[in-house]
N, C-alpha and C positions, 0 to 999 in steps of 0.2 A: 441820245444815241450819237456814241460819239465815231463809232465804227463807220457809219455811211452805210449800212447794210439797210437795204429795202423790207420793210414790214408788209407781208402779204396777209391778206383775210383767208378765212377759211373758203370762201368761195374762189378766191383767186388759186389757193392750193389744190381746191377740188377740180378745177378745170385742169391743171397740170398732170395730175394723178387720174382724173376721168373718174372721179367719185361724187358724192354728193357730200355739200359744205358740212353736213351734221355728222358726217363719217370722219372728217379733218378735225371737228371739234372733239368728237371722241378721242381720236389719236392724243391730241393734245392734253384731254382731263387725263387719259390713263399714262401718259408718259410716254407714249410710242413715238411722239414726234414733239420735239422740245418747243415749248410756246411762252409767249410773254402776254401778260395780262395787262390790258389798258387800265386807266382810273375808273372806266365806266364797267369793267369786268368783262370786256370781249376780248378774244384769243387772239395774239398775231404772231406770225410765223416768221423766223429770218429768212430771208430769201437765199443766201448762201446755205443755210442747212437744208433746205428744201430740196435745193439744187443738187447739193452734196448727195442726198438720199436718191434722186432722182438716177445720178450718174454712178450711183454702186460705192462712191467713197465716204464709207459711214463708220468704218472702225467697228465698234462693238455694236451697233444698231444695224447692222446689215440686213438683219432679218426682221428687225422690228417693223417696218412699214413695207405691205407688199408692193410690189412693182405696178405701175399703172396697169388698168385693165384694157382689153382691146376692145372696140367697138362691138355693138350687138352684131352688126352688119359683118363681122370677121367670123362668125359661128356659122357653121352648117345648120339649116332647119331641120326638124325631126318630124317625120310625117306621123300623123295619129296611129297609122297601122305598124309603124316600126316600133313601138314601145312593147318591149317582151316581158311577161308576167311571170312570176317566180313560180 
């Protein structure tokens, strides 16, 4: 690797996006997030590409990967009695 760009594991990318590492692997497999395969078959993601997507500097891939999730504590709870039936 001549560029000096750090390679991130799916777990590291998942922490940045607040998603499960398996989700990151699926993004790599589907082409939504560019990845490199190691000789052992594991996916690695270039830090510069991941950060560019996080910052919105993506060009054509702007809608390819969703924005990071907010934490569950950011959502207001819904009481059982508040659910309306159709």
